[in-house]
N, C-alpha and C positions, 0 to 999 in steps of 0.2 A: 309534151308533159302535163305541163303543170304545175299547180302546187302541191305540195306533199307536207301534210300533218305525222311529226314524229314525234311518237311519245315513248320514253325511256323509263323503265317502270322497274325500281330497285326496293330493295325489303324495308329500306327507311322510307323512301320519298320516290314518286313518281313527276314526270318532270317533263315538258312539251315545249315543241314552237313548230311554225309554219316554213317551209323552207322553198324556194323555188327550184329550176329546174339547173341550176350550179350549185344548189346548195347552200345560199345565201341566206342567214334568218330573214325572213319577214316580220318577223315579231319577236318580241323580248321574250327568251324563255320561261316557262311560268309551272311553279312546284311547289306541291300537295305533299302532305306525309300521307303513306301509304294506311289507307283504314285496317284494323284488326277487331274481330277476323274477319276473314277476306274470302267468303263465296264469291264465285264465278261469275252470279249476276250484279256484285257490288262492282266488283270488278272492272266491268264493264259498265257501269255506272260512273264510277270514277273517271274512267276514259271523258264518255261522254259530258260529262258535267267541266272537266280541264278542256275542252275542243269547246266548249262553249265561251270561253275567254279568249280564245284566241279566233284570227281574221278565218273566212273558210278555206276550205280545201278540196283535191279532185283527189286524194286518193292517202290511205294514213299506212305508216311502217309503224310495228310496236315493235319493241324489244322486253322479255321480262326474262327474271332468271329461272333458270330449271332445264328441261332435256325438251326442247321443242321439236318437231317433227312434222315439215310438211302441214306446219299450223297447228297440230295436235298436241295437247299438253301428255306427255308422258311422264313427267314428276316435275315437281316445282318445290322449294325446298321451305319458302318463305311464307308460303301462301295456305299451306296445309296448317299452319302452328296456331295457337290461340291467342299471341297477344305479340308476334313480329318474331324475328331470327332466332333460333336456340330456345324459344320458350315450345312448351309440350305441344306436340302434334295432334289435333283434333282429327279422330276416324271420319267423321263425316264429312269434312273440310274437304281428308285426300279423297274419302271416294267419288263427291262430286269434281275434282281438280282430274283425278284420272281417267287419260280419254277424251280431254276435254278440247271440243274443237275451237279452239280460240278465232283462230284466221276467220270460219262460218261464223261466229257470232258477232265479231268485231264488224265485219264485212256489213250482216245485216242490221247489227245496231245505227253504225252511218250512214248506209246507203250507199256506201262507193267502195271501191276494189280496196283489199286488206292485205296488208303482209305480217306474221307474227312472227319473229326469230328470236331464240336466244339473245339476252342482252351485250353478251360480248362480243356476239357473231354482227348485228348493226354497229359497233365501238368499232370493230374492224373494217366494215366498210367503209370509214369514214377516216382511216388512217393508212391502210394497206397501198403500196406502189402499183399492185396488179401484173409483178413477175416474180419468179423463183419461190420460192416454200416461206411462206409468211407467217409467224402463228406472234398472236394477240391474246395479254394474259389483262385481266381485270383487276384492281386492285380497288377492295370496299369491303362490302360487308364481308364478303367470301371474298374469295377466287372464282373468276370467268374465264373461256378461256373461249378461240378459236384459232380454226387453221386454214389459209387458204394456199391453194397450188396456181400459181398463175392466172393468180386475182378469183377463181373460183372458189366458194368456198367448199370446203370437204364436209364430210360426215360431222356432226357434233360429237365429241365426249366430254363426258363430266368428269372430266379431271381431275377436280375441284373434291371430287370421291375415293379419288385414287389416296392410298396412303402413303404417307410421306416416311414417316418413322414412328415405330414403337405403336403403331396401332392408329397413328393421327394422321385424319383427312390434310391435303394443302388446305381446304376452307377453312379447318381451326386453327391448321398451324402458320397461314400470314394473315388471317382475316382480323378486322377490327378489332374485334375483343383481343385480342395476343399485340395488336399495335399499340391497344394503350395499355394492360401491362407490361409488356419490355418496354415501354418509349423507342422513340424513332430511332434512335443511333443503334440500337440491337435489332429494333425491327427489318432496319436496314441491311444491316448483314445477313440476315434471315433470308429475306427476297434474292439477295446475292445468291448463296449458297441454292438458293432451288432454281434459279438461273441457271446455274454451275450444273446442278443434276440433270438438269430435263435437254441441258444442251447435246447431250451424242444420241440424246434418246428421239429428237425433230431431227437433230443435222438444219436448222432454219438459217435463213439469207438475210432473213432478219428476223428480230423479235420486237415487238411494240410491246411497251407498258402503259399501260391506262388505266380510267376509275380515278374516285376521288382522291386514293389515297396515294396513285402514283408521283403526285408534287410532292409528298412527304420523302420521300428516298433519298439519303443523305447523298452527295455530290460526291465525296469520294467513294462512296460502292458503287455509283452510276459509272463512273468513269474504269472501274476493275472491271465492269462486267463486258467491256470490249464496244469498239466503235458498231459492232450488230447488232447492238439495244438501242433502240429509240425512245425517249419519254416524251408521250402524249394526251393533251389534254384529253378533260372528261366534258368538252362537250362535241367530240366525237361520235359520242353515243345519240345526238341529235344531228348531226349533222350528216351521219352515214345511213339516216332515214330515207335520202334519194337515192343514193349508188346502192343499197342494196339491193333495190330490183334488178339491178343489172348483175351483180355480183352471183346471185343467184339462181340465175336462169328463171324466175319465175314472171309467169304473167299475170295480168290482173285480174283471171279467171280463176277464183279459190276451187271451183270444183276440177280446175283442170291439173 
C-alpha cells in the first residue's frame, strides 16, 4: 500500500499529513489558511505547496467541501466565493468549479493516484465501524454529512442545504457563525435537537459527530443524545485518508 498523503480541505484552512498503511501519522499535521479567491488552479497549487513540506507519498487523498461525484465537483459552497464562507459568490469562480474534474487534476499535478471526496466522507472513513447504518455529521464552518452502509459509502447527499426550519438550512442553523452568536450552551442544545430530528429519518445504528466544533458540545447534551451517538476527534479527516480507498471501492486508476 505504501504511504498516503491525506489532505483535509475546509472553508478556513487546509491541513495534511502522510500516513502509513495502518493509518499512523508519519509526519506532524501541517495547516495553512485557505486562500481566497480560490480558482481551481490555485487550489491545486496550494495542495502541492503543502505536500512539499511533507515526506513523499505513493498516493493522495483529498477531502473537500461540497458535492463531489467520482472526483468531479458538482458544487462547492466556499470556494466559489470572493473572500471565503458566506461572502458573495463570484460568477466566474462558480463556472470554473462547476464540473471541475478535481481527481484528474490532482492526479496529474502530483503524478500519483488520487482520490477526491467530500471532506465528511473522508472523515467518516476514519471512524466508522463498518457494520450497519452509520451516519457521520461534521460540525465546523457549516454541516458536513456522510452515510455508510455496511462499511460502504452511500451516494453523497448535501444535507447541509436542506431546510431545517423557517427556510433556514442546516448549514446556517448549526454552523460556526451561529455557534458564536448563541454561545456553546445554546448551540449544544440546538445540536441535540438536530440529532433528535434526524433520528427517525436515518434510523442509524451509530451516529458520529466530528469536525472541529464537535468537542464544544456540552457533556449534558451529549448524554441526552443516547449511547448510539459518538463524539469523534477532528483528526479523523486526516486518518480517514487511508481507509477511504477501501470503503469507497475506488481503484487507483482515475479513469476507471
